[in-house]
C-alpha positions as CSV (number, residue, x, y, z in Angstrom):
1,M,153.9,240.3,75.9
2,H,152.1,237.0,75.3
3,C,151.4,235.9,71.7
4,P,147.6,235.9,70.9
5,S,148.1,232.7,68.8
6,C,150.4,230.4,70.7
7,R,150.3,232.2,74.1
8,R,154.1,232.0,74.5
9,A,155.9,234.8,76.3
10,N,157.9,237.3,74.2
11,L,160.3,240.2,74.8
12,A,158.6,243.6,75.4
13,E,160.2,245.0,72.3
14,A,159.2,242.2,70.0
15,N,157.0,243.0,67.0
16,F,156.5,239.3,66.0
17,C,156.2,236.2,68.1
18,L,159.5,234.5,68.6
19,H,157.8,231.1,68.5
20,C,155.2,231.2,65.8
21,G,155.8,234.4,63.9
22,T,152.4,236.0,64.6
23,R,152.4,239.8,64.6
24,L,152.0,241.0,68.2
25,P,149.6,243.8,69.2
26,R,150.9,247.1,70.6
27,V,150.4,248.0,74.3
28,C,150.2,251.5,75.6
29,P,153.1,252.0,78.1
30,Q,150.9,254.4,80.2
31,C,147.6,252.5,80.6
32,Q,148.5,249.1,79.2
33,S,145.6,249.2,76.7
34,V,145.9,246.8,73.7
35,L,146.1,248.9,70.5
36,P,146.2,248.4,66.7
37,P,149.7,247.7,65.5
38,D,149.9,251.0,63.5
39,A,148.7,253.2,66.4
40,R,150.8,256.3,67.1
41,F,148.7,257.5,70.1
42,C,146.7,255.6,72.7
43,M,143.0,255.9,72.0
44,H,142.2,255.6,75.7
45,C,144.7,258.0,77.5
46,G,146.3,259.9,74.6
47,Q,149.9,258.6,75.4
48,A,152.3,259.1,72.4
49,L,153.7,255.8,71.3
50,A,157.2,255.1,70.1
51,D,157.4,255.3,66.3
52,V,158.1,251.7,65.5
53,S,158.2,250.7,61.9
54,Y,158.0,247.1,60.8
55,P,156.5,245.2,57.9
56,L,152.8,244.3,57.8
57,S,153.7,240.6,57.3
58,P,155.7,238.2,59.5
59,P,159.3,237.8,58.6
60,A,160.3,235.3,55.9
61,S,161.4,232.7,58.6
62,A,157.9,232.5,60.0
63,S,154.9,230.6,58.6
64,T,153.4,232.7,55.9
65,Q,149.7,233.8,56.0
66,P,147.1,233.4,53.3
67,V,147.2,235.9,50.4
68,P,143.9,236.9,48.9
69,H,143.4,235.6,45.4
70,Q,142.2,238.4,43.2
71,A,142.0,239.0,39.5
72,R,145.1,241.1,38.4
73,G,145.8,242.9,35.1
74,A,149.0,242.1,33.1
75,N,150.7,245.3,34.3
76,Q,150.0,244.9,37.9
77,A,152.6,243.6,40.4
78,P,151.9,240.2,41.9
79,L,150.4,240.0,45.3
80,W,153.4,237.9,46.5
81,A,156.9,237.3,45.2
82,P,159.5,234.7,46.3
83,P,162.2,236.1,48.5
84,L,165.5,237.1,46.9
85,G,168.7,235.2,47.4
86,G,167.7,231.9,45.7
87,S,165.3,230.7,48.4
88,S,162.8,228.3,47.0
89,V,159.2,227.9,47.9
90,H,156.4,225.4,47.1
91,E,153.9,226.4,44.4
92,A,150.9,228.3,45.7
93,E,148.0,226.3,46.9
94,R,144.5,227.7,46.3
95,R,142.3,227.1,49.3
96,Q,138.8,228.2,50.4
97,L,139.0,230.2,53.6
98,T,136.3,231.6,55.8
99,V,137.3,234.8,57.7
100,L,135.4,236.0,60.8
101,F,135.9,239.5,62.3
102,C,134.5,240.5,65.7
103,D,134.8,243.7,67.7
104,L,133.0,245.6,70.5
105,V,130.3,248.1,69.7
106,G,131.0,251.6,71.1
107,S,134.3,250.6,72.7
108,T,135.7,254.1,72.7
109,A,132.7,255.4,74.7
110,L,132.9,252.4,77.1
111,A,136.6,252.9,77.7
112,G,135.9,256.5,78.7
113,Q,133.6,255.3,81.5
114,L,136.2,253.2,83.2
115,D,139.6,253.4,84.7
116,P,142.3,252.2,82.2
117,E,143.1,249.2,84.4
118,D,139.4,248.2,84.7
119,W,138.9,248.6,80.9
120,R,141.9,246.3,80.3
121,E,140.3,243.7,82.5
122,V,137.0,244.1,80.6
123,V,138.8,243.6,77.2
124,R,140.7,240.6,78.6
125,A,137.4,239.0,79.8
126,Y,135.8,239.6,76.4
127,Q,138.8,238.2,74.5
128,T,139.0,235.2,76.7
129,A,135.3,234.4,76.3
130,C,135.7,234.7,72.5
131,A,138.9,232.6,72.3
132,E,137.2,229.8,74.2
133,V,134.4,229.6,71.7
134,I,136.7,229.9,68.7
135,G,138.8,227.1,70.1
136,R,135.8,224.8,70.3
137,F,135.3,225.1,66.6
138,E,139.0,224.9,65.8
139,G,139.3,228.4,64.4
140,H,142.7,230.2,64.3
141,I,142.9,233.7,65.8
142,A,145.2,235.4,63.3
143,Q,145.4,238.9,65.0
144,Y,144.1,240.9,67.9
145,L,143.4,244.4,66.6
146,G,142.6,246.5,69.6
147,D,139.2,245.1,70.7
148,G,138.8,243.3,67.4
149,L,139.6,239.7,66.6
150,L,140.5,238.4,63.1
151,V,139.8,234.7,62.9
152,Y,140.5,232.1,60.1
153,F,138.5,228.9,59.5
154,G,140.2,226.7,57.0
155,Y,143.8,227.8,57.7
156,P,146.1,226.4,58.9
157,Q,143.8,223.5,59.6
158,A,141.1,222.9,57.0
159,H,137.7,221.2,57.5
160,E,134.9,220.4,55.1
161,D,132.5,222.6,57.0
162,D,134.7,225.6,57.8
163,A,132.0,228.1,56.8
164,L,129.5,226.4,59.1
165,R,132.0,226.3,61.9
166,A,132.5,230.1,61.5
167,V,128.8,230.8,61.7
168,R,128.4,228.6,64.8
169,A,131.4,230.2,66.4
170,G,129.9,233.6,65.7
171,L,126.6,232.6,67.4
172,G,128.5,231.1,70.3
173,M,130.4,234.4,70.8
174,V,127.1,236.3,70.9
175,E,125.8,233.8,73.5
176,A,129.0,234.1,75.5
177,M,128.6,237.9,75.6
178,D,125.1,237.4,77.0
179,T,126.7,235.5,79.9
180,L,129.6,237.9,80.3
181,R,127.3,241.0,80.2
182,L,125.5,240.0,83.4
183,R,128.8,239.9,85.3
184,L,130.1,243.2,83.8
185,V,126.8,245.0,84.7
186,Q,127.2,243.9,88.3
187,E,130.9,244.8,88.6
188,W,131.2,247.9,86.4
189,G,127.8,248.8,85.3
190,I,128.5,248.6,81.6
191,R,126.8,246.5,78.8
192,L,128.9,244.9,76.1
193,A,127.7,244.2,72.6
194,V,129.6,242.7,69.7
195,R,129.3,242.9,66.0
196,L,130.5,240.2,63.6
197,G,131.2,239.8,60.0
198,I,131.9,236.6,58.1
199,H,133.2,236.1,54.5
200,T,134.2,233.0,52.5
201,G,136.4,233.2,49.5
202,H,139.5,231.7,47.7
203,F,143.0,232.5,48.9
204,L,146.5,231.6,47.7
205,V,148.6,230.0,50.5
206,F,152.4,229.8,50.2
207,S,154.5,227.6,52.4
208,K,158.3,227.1,52.5
209,P,159.7,223.7,51.6
């Protein structure tokens, strides 16, 4: 299993990257399809997956991810609390973050038209094309969620024009799909389409000293 963020190799049973702490996607042992982390059955071949329970956030030793800043009532629990055992952390830093999400339109129907190995190659080609565009605008791919990509602009590296970079990256991904679509039509007879959403807001970022 290769980490979607740092591309380093990990053990097959790893839930988080051993090198950067990014949560790793689940892979179907039957057809090798990339699945959401909480999947119990493969959406492509129906294979039952091992019931692996692990936290929704990286372990405390890894770099922490941004926590959305929201208004909270006096009786509500905080969105984040320092770890027990006397570990100290820096005070939270409030930062503006732009989040981009992209996934394939009608991926379930498309997967049913292809052999699982061919579908895996299609998804890899799509993810590679998107990752190249995101890298040009210095975005950070936080997670691969099946055929979806969750991307941060403004974390961990911030720019004055992160929102603009996200928009340009989104347009670049659409353009990249136009180029990829021609090859996929010739090889497999399928047409890919992507949908994107972009949102900018304030987040609290915690880091260890």
